[in-house]
matplotlib code that plots the C-alpha trace (Angstrom):
import matplotlib.pyplot as plt

x = [7.1, 4.7, 2.8, 4.6, 2.5, 2.7, 0.2, -1.1, -3.2, -6.8, -7.4, -9.7, -12.3, -13.0, -15.6, -13.2, -10.3, -10.7, -11.3, -8.7, -6.5, -7.5, -5.0, -5.3, -2.8, -1.3, 0.4, 4.1, 4.6, 7.2, 8.1, 6.6, 6.0, 6.4, 4.3, 7.3, 7.6, 3.9, 4.1, 6.9, 4.9, 1.8, 3.7, 4.9, 1.2, 0.1, 1.2, 1.3, 4.6, 5.7, 5.0, 1.5, 1.0, 2.2, -0.4, -3.2, -2.5, -2.3, -5.6, -7.2, -6.1, -7.6, -10.8, -11.3, -10.6, -13.2, -15.9, -15.1, -15.3, -18.9, -19.8, -19.8, -18.7, -16.1, -15.8, -12.7, -13.4, -11.0, -9.7, -12.6, -14.9, -13.8, -16.0, -15.5, -15.8, -16.8, -16.2, -17.5, -14.8, -16.6, -19.5, -22.8, -26.1, -29.6, -28.8, -25.5, -25.5, -24.1, -23.8, -22.5, -19.4, -18.5, -17.9, -14.6, -13.2, -11.8, -10.5, -11.3, -12.9, -11.8, -13.4, -11.6, -13.4, -13.8, -11.7, -8.7, -9.4, -9.3, -6.1, -4.4, -5.7, -4.7, -2.1, 0.7, 1.2, 4.2, 4.7, 7.6, 10.7, 11.0, 8.5, 7.6, 5.3, 6.1, 7.4, 5.3, 7.7, 6.3, 7.0, 9.5, 11.4, 11.6, 12.8, 15.6, 16.7, 16.8, 18.8, 21.4, 21.3, 22.0, 25.1, 26.9, 24.7, 23.7, 20.5, 18.1, 16.3, 13.1, 14.8, 17.3, 14.6, 12.5, 15.4, 16.4, 12.9, 11.9, 8.9, 7.2, 7.5, 4.0, 4.5, 7.9, 6.5, 3.6, 6.1, 8.4, 5.4, 4.4, 8.0, 8.1, 4.7, 5.9, 9.0, 11.5, 12.7, 12.8, 12.2, 14.7, 13.8, 10.6, 7.3, 7.4, 11.2, 11.9, 15.4]
y = [-23.7, -26.0, -25.0, -26.6, -28.3, -30.7, -33.0, -32.0, -34.0, -32.8, -32.2, -34.7, -34.0, -36.4, -38.4, -38.9, -40.4, -44.0, -43.0, -43.0, -39.9, -37.6, -35.3, -32.0, -30.3, -27.0, -24.6, -23.8, -20.4, -20.2, -16.7, -13.3, -10.6, -7.0, -4.0, -2.6, -5.8, -5.8, -2.1, -2.9, -5.7, -3.7, -0.9, -3.4, -4.3, -0.7, 2.8, 4.2, 5.2, 3.4, 6.6, 6.6, 3.0, 4.0, 6.8, 4.6, 1.8, 4.4, 6.0, 2.5, 1.6, 4.9, 4.6, 1.0, 1.8, 4.6, 2.3, -0.6, 1.6, 2.4, -1.3, -1.6, -4.5, -3.5, -5.4, -5.0, -6.5, -9.3, -9.4, -10.1, -9.0, -7.4, -6.8, -6.0, -8.7, -7.9, -9.6, -8.9, -8.0, -9.9, -12.2, -10.3, -11.3, -9.7, -7.9, -6.4, -2.7, -0.6, -3.6, -1.5, -0.7, -4.4, -4.7, -4.2, -4.9, -8.4, -8.1, -7.9, -10.9, -11.5, -13.7, -13.9, -13.1, -15.9, -14.0, -14.1, -17.8, -18.4, -16.4, -18.7, -21.6, -25.2, -25.3, -27.8, -29.1, -30.9, -32.3, -30.5, -32.6, -31.0, -31.2, -27.7, -28.7, -29.8, -33.2, -35.3, -35.7, -36.9, -34.7, -37.3, -37.1, -33.3, -33.6, -36.0, -33.7, -30.7, -32.7, -33.6, -30.0, -28.5, -30.6, -28.2, -25.1, -22.7, -21.5, -22.2, -19.6, -20.4, -20.6, -23.1, -25.1, -25.0, -26.4, -29.0, -30.5, -29.9, -27.7, -24.7, -21.4, -21.7, -25.2, -24.4, -21.4, -23.6, -26.3, -23.7, -22.2, -25.7, -26.5, -23.2, -23.9, -27.4, -25.8, -27.6, -24.3, -20.7, -17.9, -15.1, -13.4, -11.8, -13.7, -13.5, -13.9, -16.6, -17.4]
z = [-12.1, -10.2, -7.1, -4.1, -1.4, 1.4, 3.1, 6.6, 8.9, 9.5, 13.2, 14.9, 17.5, 20.4, 18.4, 15.5, 17.5, 16.2, 12.5, 9.7, 9.5, 6.7, 5.1, 3.2, 0.9, 2.1, -0.2, 0.2, -1.4, -4.2, -3.3, -3.1, -5.7, -4.5, -5.6, -7.4, -9.4, -10.3, -11.2, -13.7, -15.2, -15.5, -17.2, -19.9, -20.7, -21.3, -22.3, -18.8, -17.3, -14.1, -12.2, -13.6, -12.5, -9.0, -8.9, -10.2, -7.6, -4.8, -5.9, -6.2, -2.7, -1.3, -3.3, -2.3, 1.4, 1.4, -0.2, 2.0, 5.1, 4.2, 4.1, 0.4, -1.7, -4.3, -7.6, -9.8, -13.3, -13.9, -10.4, -8.0, -5.2, -1.9, 1.2, 4.8, 7.4, 11.0, 14.4, 17.9, 20.4, 23.2, 23.5, 22.9, 24.4, 24.3, 27.6, 26.4, 26.4, 23.6, 21.3, 18.4, 20.4, 20.5, 16.8, 14.9, 11.4, 11.3, 7.7, 4.1, 2.4, -1.2, -3.9, -7.2, -10.5, -13.0, -15.4, -13.0, -12.3, -16.1, -16.3, -13.7, -15.8, -15.1, -12.4, -12.1, -8.6, -7.1, -3.6, -1.9, -1.3, 2.2, 5.0, 6.4, 9.2, 12.7, 13.6, 15.9, 18.8, 22.1, 25.1, 26.4, 23.1, 23.3, 26.9, 25.8, 22.9, 25.3, 27.9, 25.3, 23.9, 27.4, 27.9, 25.4, 25.6, 28.5, 26.9, 24.0, 21.9, 20.0, 16.6, 17.9, 19.7, 16.5, 14.4, 17.1, 17.2, 13.5, 14.4, 13.0, 14.9, 16.3, 17.6, 19.0, 20.9, 22.3, 23.5, 25.1, 27.0, 28.1, 29.3, 31.3, 32.9, 33.9, 35.5, 33.1, 31.6, 32.8, 30.3, 30.8, 27.6, 26.4, 26.0, 22.2, 22.1, 24.7, 25.8]

ax = plt.figure().add_subplot(projection="3d")
ax.plot(x, y, z, "-o")
ax.set_aspect("equal")
plt.show()
């Protein structure tokens, strides 16, 4: 099966407004593989039982967590390199007191090993038949769609609004917040579950 992707417009800053629009490919995942599915596949490649594989993966997770918590980089042959990534919780200046309390773990950075890259090999890509990013409706077009929608409906939820306007969840939430701030809609639901 080919890797599915679609083209997305690169954001422009104020100096780039007159320039040609540049696009970048964005992956559309073809599904998800669970740990249980991976365990079963690993078990087929070796003499370990599936229970042994569960124990090894569990121990690997704990051992990696302990090493990463100490600020070490972890290398798994054939898989890649893992290292902790930090971020400050607020802007820090020379005058900031107790600077070390203003740091937290942002995430784990991963860089694949060349062996894994070779295992993936040459990939086959195919542009998806369906667009998964937001439509570029003007605010007036959104208002017109909602006006028509409310002739037969008493309320709109984010999912319905998202489908109505052909938007991603994030874009739909942003427009719903804007419409509430402009006084065109009133949210009677929760901030993350608008109604």
